[in-house]
N, C-alpha and C positions, 0 to 999 in steps of 0.2 A: 427184692423183698427184704429190705434191711430196716434197721431202727429209724433211719431218716424217713423212709416212706411212711412208717407208722406214725411218726410225729407230725408229718405233713397232713395225713388223713385226719388225725385227731384235732389238729389245729383248724382245719376246714370245718369239721363238725362243730367245734366249739364256737367259732366266729359266726358261721351261718346260723347255727342254732340260737345263739344269743341275739344277734341282730334281727332275725326274722321272728324270733319269739317276742321280743320287746316291741318291734314295729312290724306286725304281720302285714300291714298294708303295702310293704315293700314287694311282696309277692304279686299283688294286684298291679302295682306300678310297672313291674318288669313284664307282666303279661300284656299290659295295655298296648304297647307298640304293635303287637301282632293282631290286634282287634280292629276291624274296620266296620263301623256301623253301616256305611254305604254298601258294603258287600254282604251285609246281614250276618256278620260273624267274623270268626278268625280266618284270615286270608289264606291259610293253607289247609283248612279243614276239608274242603271239597275240591282241592286242586288235583287233577289227574296225575300231574307230574309228582306231586308229593306222595301220592299213593304208590306210584312206581318206585320211588326212592324207599318208601317204607318196606315194600316187598323185597327190594334188593338188600336192605339191612338184615331182614330175617334170614334170607338165603346166605348172606355172608357169615353171620354168626354160626349158622348151621354148618357151613363149609369148614369153618375153623375147627369145629368140634369133630367133624367126620374122621380125620386121621386117627384120633385116639379111639373112637368107637370101632373103626375097622380093625385096628391093631388088637383091641381087646377081643372082638368076636373071632378073629382068626386064631388067636391063642387058645380060646376056649374050644374051638372046633378041632384044631390041630395042636394039642398041648406040647408036643415035642419040638415044634418049630420055634426058633428064637423070636422074641417080640420084635415087631417092626419099628416100634418106638420105645425108648427107655421106660421101664415099668413105673417109676415115680412120676414121670411126665404124664403118662396115661392117667394115673390115679389123681394127680393134681388137677388135670384138665376136667375130668368127669365129675369128681367129687365137688369141686368148686362150682361147676355148672349146676349141679343138683342143689347144692346148698345155698348159693347166692341168688341167682335169678329164680331158682325153683322154690325152695322152702321159705327162705327169709322174705323174698319179695312177693311172690305170687300166692303162696299158701298162708303165710302169716299176716303180712302187712296189708296187701291189697284187698284181702277178703275180710279183714277185721278192723281196718282203720278207715272209717266211713267219710273220709274227706272228699267233697265234690271236686270234679275237674273244673278248670277255668271256664270251659264252654258251657257248663251247667249252672254257674252261679249268677245271681241276680245282677251283679255289676256288669256282666257281659251278656245280658239278655236271657239268662236262664231263669229257673224257678227254684234253685236251691240256695242255701245260705253258705257264704264263704266261711271257711274255718282255717285258723293258722295251722302250721305244720304239726304242732304238738298236741292238737285237740282231735281225738278220734271220734268225737260225737258229731256226726254229720248226717246229711240226707241221702247220701249215696248208699244203695243197698248192697252192691257187690262190684268187684273189679274196679276199685276206686282209685283215687289220684295218688295217694301216698303209699309206696314210692313208685317211680316209673319202671315198669317191667322191661321196656325196650331199652331204656338207658342202662338198666342193670345188666342186660344181656350184652350191650355194646361195651360197657366197662369191664365185663367179664373177660374180654380178650386180653386183659392184663395177665391172666393165668398162663395161657400158652406163651405169651411174651416173656414171662419169668423163666421159662425153660428153653428159650431160644438159644442158639449157640452164642457164647460170650461176645464174639465180635459183632453180632447182630442185635444183641439184647437191648442196648440203649435205643436203637432205631425202632425196635419192636415195641418198646414201652411208649415211645413218642407216638407211634402210629396208633396204638391202642387208646391212648389218652385223647388223641385228636378224633378218633372214631367215636369215642364216648361223648365228647363235647359236641360233635356234629349231630349225632343222633338226638342228644338232649335239646339242642336248638330247634331241630325239626319238630320234636314233640311239643315244645312250647309254642312254636309257630302255628301248630294245628289246634291250639287250645286244649290239648290233652293233659298237660301237666304244668304246674307252677315251677318256678326255679328251685324251690326247696325240695320238690319231688325228685328232680333229676340230680340235685347235689347230694342228697342223702342216698339215692340209689348208687351213686358212685362210691360214697364213703362206705356203706354197708357191704357192697360187693368187694371192695378192696380189702376190708377187714376180714372177710371170709377167706379170701385168697391168701392174705398174710398169715392167717392162723393155720390153714391147711399146709401151706408151704413150710411153715415152721415145724409142723408135726413130721413131715416127710424128709425135710432137708437140713434144718438148722439146729433143732433142740436135741442135745445129746441123749436124753432119755427116750425119745420117741423116733428119732431119725432112723432111716433104714437105707437100703441100697436097692439099685435096680434089680440086681440078681435075687434079692430076697423077695421082692414083689413078684418076680417071674415064678419063683418056686411056689409061692402061695397060690398063684393062678393055676399052676399045674396041679397042685393038690386039690383045688376046688373042682377042676375038670375031672380029676381022677375019682372023686367021690360020687359023681353023677351016674 
């Protein structure tokens, strides 16, 4: 989580934002290879194998979050016991999960950015009007296309990767990015999201992680220690 990562994320946002803002039909062209009129739609939308993979993705993201949740619960129940995981790692993991996939993606964007999904637009047999990524005026009433919730959850695994042991961190980052890209392709194949939906899901989630990591680890005025986080949790439990 350094300056290079931030610059890459901002560059992706600028390039994708401008290209697909000026030529929004690019989203339709990238979705088209997954659409098969002879199969009456997107070729992964009703594939049982796809749905099994989708369930596996949900469980995998949950399993990645479980150690931090368990460590926090154990600490709150038995405040005198040392934390099972470093305090800042717990906070980074859980705060970014709530902020990125939770607040930014699902509460703010998906519920208020009425962009229809590919499977619902007229170009692919639906009855809704296609909208470019920057236009929130659409026919979708709720749980809409921009941005992808599952891609956001997959890219969120960059947060635990950021606090992996130093010798494993590069591998963890690579695995998290590959996971995010893989989930993004699966969602596009099902007609659930356009390319810009998954690209900006990755960008926004990374920016949330970069910000929280800076608050806890990097910035002199806000950074803290694992011991300080542990003491705060002990005081929280003591007040109950």
